[in-house]
N, C-alpha and C positions, 0 to 999 in steps of 0.2 A: 182505407189503409190496408195494405197487405197483411193478412193474418189477424185482423181485428174486427171481424164481423161478430155480431152478438146473436145469441140463440135464446129461445124461449121454450120452456117446458109447459105445456098446457095440461093441467091436472084433471080437467073435466072433459068428457066426450063432446065432440062437435063444438070445440071452442076456438077453432081457427088455425090449428097447426098447419094443415095441408094448404090452406088458402095463403097463409103468410109465406110459406116456402115458395109457392108459385109466384107471389109478388117479388120475392128476392130473386128468383130465377128469371124474372121478366116475362113470365107467361101471362100474368094478370097485372093490370095497372091498379095502384092503390086508389082508394076513394078520395084520399086527401094526402097531402105531403108528397115526398119524392123518395124513391128507393133507387139507388144507382150503384152498379158495380162497373168499374172501369173496363172498357171493352178489351184492353190489352191483357187483362188478367184472365178472362175466360171463365164463365160459370157453366156448370153442367148439373142438371137435375136428374137424379136417379129415381125413376118411376117406381111406385110401390108395386105395380103390376108389370113384370118384365114384358117387353115387346121385342120379338125376334122376327127376322125375315126368313121364313122357312125355306125359301128357294135358294138361299145362300148357304155356304158351309158354316160350320160353327166358328171356325177361325175368322171368316169374313164378318160374321156378326160381332165377334168380340173386338175386332179392330175396325169397326165401321167408322168411316170418316177419317181414318189415319192414312196419310200418304205412305206409300210403300217404302220410300227411302227413309222417312222418319221412323217407321216401324222397325226396319232393320237396324238403323243406327242406334236405337234405344234398347237393343238386346234381342229383338226379333222373337222367334218362336220360343227360345229358351226362357226369356223373361215371362212370356205368357204362361208357360208351364209352371214356373216358380210361383207366380201369383196364384194360380189355381191350387197348387199344393198348400200354400200358406193359408188359404181360405178353408182347407180341409176337404177339398173335393177328391173323390176316389180316383184311382188310376184308370178305371174303365171310362170315366168322363174325360180325363186328360188325353187318353189314347184317341179320342174322337177329334182332337184339335191338331190337325196336321196341315202342312202347306199345300201339298199336291193331291189331297184327297178329293175324290169325286163327291158331288153334292148328293149323297145318299140321305134318305129320310132320317132325321134324328130328333124330330120334335116330340116323339113319344118314348124316347129312351131314358129321359131324366125325370126325377121326382120334382115336386113343387119346390122343395127346399133347395135342390140342386140348381134349378132355374133361378132362384133368388140369389144364390151365390155366384152364378154366372153373370147375373145382372150387375152385381157389385164388382166382379172382376173386370167387366167391360169399362166401368168407370175408372178403376185403378189403372188400367192399360192406357186410357185416354189421358190420365194425369192432369186434370184441369186445375187452374189456380184456385177455384172455389168449387167444392163438391157439395151439393145440396141433396139431401135424401130424406124422405118421409118414412118413419118407422122401419128402417132397413133391417132391424134385428128382431122384429116382432114374430116372424115365423119360426124362430129357432129356440132351442133349449139353452139353458144357462151356459153350458160348455162352449157352444158355437157362438153365443153372444159375446162371451169374453174373448174368443179367438178373433172375431170380427172387430171388436173394439180395439184390441191390440194392433191389428192391421191398420186401422184408421189412425191410431196414435202414431204409428211409424210413418204413415203417409204424410202426416203433418210435420213431424220432427225431421224427416229426411228429405222434405220437399219433393215428394214422390215416393212410389213404392217399388222396390226391386229395380232401382235405377242405378246408374254408375255413380258410386260414392265420390269418385274423383271429380265429378262435375257438379258437386253439391253447391258450391258458391256461384256457379253459373245459372242455377235455376232460381226462379221466383219462389217466394214462400207459398205454402199451400194452406188453405183453410178448409175445414170440414164442418158443415152445419147439418145436423140431423135431428129428427124428432124421435122421442121414445116414450113409452108408457112407464110409469113409475113402479108398477107391481113387479116384484121379482128382480129388481135391479140392485146389485150389491157391489158394483165396481166403479164407483164415482171417482176413485183416486186418480184415474187416468185423464179425467176431464179438467179443462182449465177454468171453466165457469158455467154455471147453470142459471138461466133466467126462467122464472116461473110466471105463467099467466093465470090469473084467477078473476073472480067477479069484480074485484076492486082495482084491477090493473096489473102491472108487472112488478114482481118482487125480484130483486137482484140478490142472489146468494153471495156470501163472501167468497173471494177467490179461493179456489181449492189449492191445497199444497201441491206444488209441482214436484215431479220426480226427477232424479238425475238421469237424463237421457244422454245418449252418446253424442248427439248434436243438440245445440241450443241456439238455433237461429233466432235473431231478434224479431219481435212482433209476429210470432207464429203461434196460432192458437187452434186448439180443437174445441169447438163450441157446440153445444147441444141445444137443439130447438124442439 
């Protein structure tokens, strides 16, 4: 169902978070049972280790797989720049994202954390029906973690991020499923539900109180895995 995928927080190391995410994304097949996401929804897994094609420009990497007509129709370069700013990337990074720029070497210009944020930006630009990410906030401090979480919350509530609000009802609901480690986490109020995996199985937390968001699309959830 759109917006109703369930997430699991594994509180012990090597307890299957990454494997379960790969099963959800269709990269691995489950040993038993069936996991299925409707093909028309479209699922995208955000890899923990960013993969870039260094022979392409940074903009081409960020919009990889997007038809040019679709890219321009959804806000084009201005939308890309807005997403980068919302994630907290500095202007020197944003200045490297240009349409007609030559493919100059850029792989050594950015820090590890900047590459992680560019990786998340690429997923937000693609705007999949289901975004699946393994520990996307692990590399960051608390301030950036909260910033990223707020961005993901808006991605779910507005059925996309930095997209035309007048087309809200024309877009399918968005679901975000991501894993995180519990240490240092203090912003659970933005989550819809947390599922925890332990030695005895899966424990379902009570639904978390929802906040009053600008949009309240039916059956749309931000779920933590």
